[in-house]
C-alpha positions as CSV (number, residue, x, y, z in Angstrom):
1,X,-17.5,-7.8,10.5
2,X,-15.6,-5.1,8.6
3,X,-17.6,-2.7,6.5
4,X,-16.5,0.2,4.2
5,X,-18.7,2.7,2.5
6,X,-18.0,3.5,-1.2
7,X,-19.2,6.7,-2.8
8,X,-18.8,6.9,-6.6
9,X,-20.6,9.0,-9.1
10,X,-22.3,6.8,-11.7
11,X,-22.0,7.8,-15.3
12,X,-21.2,5.8,-18.5
13,X,-17.5,5.4,-17.9
14,X,-17.5,4.8,-14.1
15,X,-20.4,2.3,-14.1
16,X,-18.0,-0.5,-15.2
17,X,-15.4,0.6,-12.6
18,X,-18.2,0.6,-10.0
19,X,-19.2,-2.9,-10.9
20,X,-15.6,-4.2,-10.9
21,X,-15.1,-2.5,-7.5
22,X,-18.3,-4.1,-5.9
23,X,-17.5,-7.5,-7.4
24,X,-13.9,-7.3,-6.0
25,X,-15.1,-6.3,-2.6
26,X,-17.7,-9.0,-2.5
27,X,-15.0,-11.6,-3.3
28,X,-13.2,-10.7,-0.1
29,X,-16.2,-10.1,2.1
30,X,-19.9,-11.0,2.2
31,X,-20.6,-7.9,4.2
32,X,-20.5,-5.4,1.3
33,X,-23.6,-3.3,1.2
34,X,-24.7,-1.2,-1.8
35,X,-27.0,1.8,-1.3
36,X,-28.3,4.0,-4.1
37,X,-29.0,7.6,-3.2
38,X,-30.6,10.3,-5.3
39,X,-28.8,13.6,-5.1
40,X,-26.0,14.4,-2.7
41,X,-24.9,11.1,-1.1
42,X,-22.4,12.6,1.3
43,X,-24.8,12.7,4.3
44,X,-25.8,9.1,3.8
45,X,-22.2,8.0,3.3
46,X,-21.1,9.8,6.5
47,X,-24.0,8.3,8.5
48,X,-23.2,4.7,7.3
49,X,-19.5,5.2,8.0
50,X,-20.2,6.4,11.6
51,X,-22.8,3.6,12.1
52,X,-20.5,0.8,11.0
53,X,-17.3,2.5,12.2
54,X,-15.7,1.9,8.8
55,X,-13.6,3.8,6.2
56,X,-15.1,5.7,3.3
57,X,-13.8,4.8,-0.2
58,X,-14.1,7.9,-2.3
59,X,-12.1,10.6,-4.2
60,X,-14.4,13.3,-2.8
61,X,-12.1,15.6,-0.7
62,X,-15.1,16.7,1.4
63,X,-14.7,13.5,3.5
64,X,-11.3,14.5,4.5
65,X,-12.9,17.3,6.5
66,X,-15.1,14.8,8.5
67,X,-14.1,13.1,11.6
68,X,-14.4,9.6,10.3
69,X,-13.2,6.9,12.7
70,X,-12.3,4.6,9.8
71,X,-10.7,7.3,7.7
72,X,-10.9,7.8,3.9
73,X,-9.5,5.5,1.2
74,X,-8.8,6.9,-2.2
75,X,-11.1,5.1,-4.7
76,X,-8.8,5.8,-7.6
77,X,-5.8,4.3,-5.8
78,X,-7.9,1.3,-4.8
79,X,-9.0,0.6,-8.4
80,X,-5.4,1.0,-9.6
81,X,-4.2,-1.5,-7.0
82,X,-7.0,-4.0,-8.0
83,X,-6.1,-3.6,-11.7
84,X,-2.4,-4.4,-10.9
85,X,-3.3,-7.8,-9.4
């Protein structure tokens, strides 16, 4: 199974984008997991990414400093690609 971790800040505008992203990911895979974290989610995202050996989907540059086996995918670029379909 392929997993990816997604980190998005939830506010009024990005809530719809978050829902579109999750719906789109679930169409392609039943292995999408959603985890809600209060406060700084970076440690939880890094732990999940290491555990599942998967990429992190985020626009947070902090993840570029981590040694993530699956790498980092730009959330903004991913959403733009989905919207072009």
